[in-house]
C-alpha positions in Angstrom: 3.6 38.8 -10.6 1.0 37.2 -8.2 1.3 35.7 -4.6 1.8 32.1 -6.0 4.4 32.9 -8.6 6.4 35.6 -6.7 8.7 33.2 -4.3 9.1 30.2 -7.0 10.4 32.9 -9.5 12.8 34.1 -6.9 14.4 31.0 -7.0 14.4 30.1 -10.7 11.1 27.9 -10.5 7.9 27.6 -12.2 4.9 27.2 -10.1 4.8 23.4 -10.9 8.9 23.1 -10.5 8.5 24.6 -7.1 5.8 22.6 -5.8 7.2 19.3 -6.3 10.5 20.3 -4.7 8.5 21.5 -1.8 6.4 18.5 -2.1 9.4 16.3 -1.9 11.3 17.7 0.9 7.7 17.8 3.1 7.7 13.8 2.2 11.5 13.5 3.5 10.7 15.3 6.6 7.6 13.4 7.3 10.0 10.2 6.7 12.7 11.7 9.3 10.2 12.4 11.7 8.9 9.2 12.3 12.6 8.0 12.0 13.4 10.6 14.9 10.3 9.3 17.0 11.6 5.9 16.8 15.0 7.2 17.9 13.4 8.4 20.6 11.5 5.3 21.9 14.5 3.1 20.8 17.9 4.7 20.8 19.7 2.3 19.3 17.9 2.6 15.9 18.3 5.3 13.3 21.7 6.8 15.3 22.9 9.5 12.7 20.2 8.7 10.1 17.9 12.0 10.7 21.2 14.3 11.5 22.5 13.3 8.2 19.9 13.4 6.3 19.4 17.5 7.3 22.9 17.9 6.9 22.2 17.0 3.3 18.7 18.9 2.7 20.4 21.6 4.6 23.1 21.8 1.8 20.8 21.4 -1.0 18.8 24.2 0.6 22.1 27.0 0.8 23.0 26.1 -2.8 19.2 26.8 -4.2 19.4 29.8 -1.8 22.5 30.5 -3.4 21.2 30.9 -6.8 18.8 33.4 -6.0 
């Protein structure tokens, strides 16, 4: 097994499946980062948006972790 497939195999994914999932999380985190920045400047915006999305992402990651 090589360094590119070792971790994806541990979470029962191919390299490309893992790449797609990781990029999806990356884009979601980028969006949440922008929302958190706007919230910092204008506290009335995105009051619970980011924390709610983090909880959902955490649930997804924990379910994935428990599969492996």
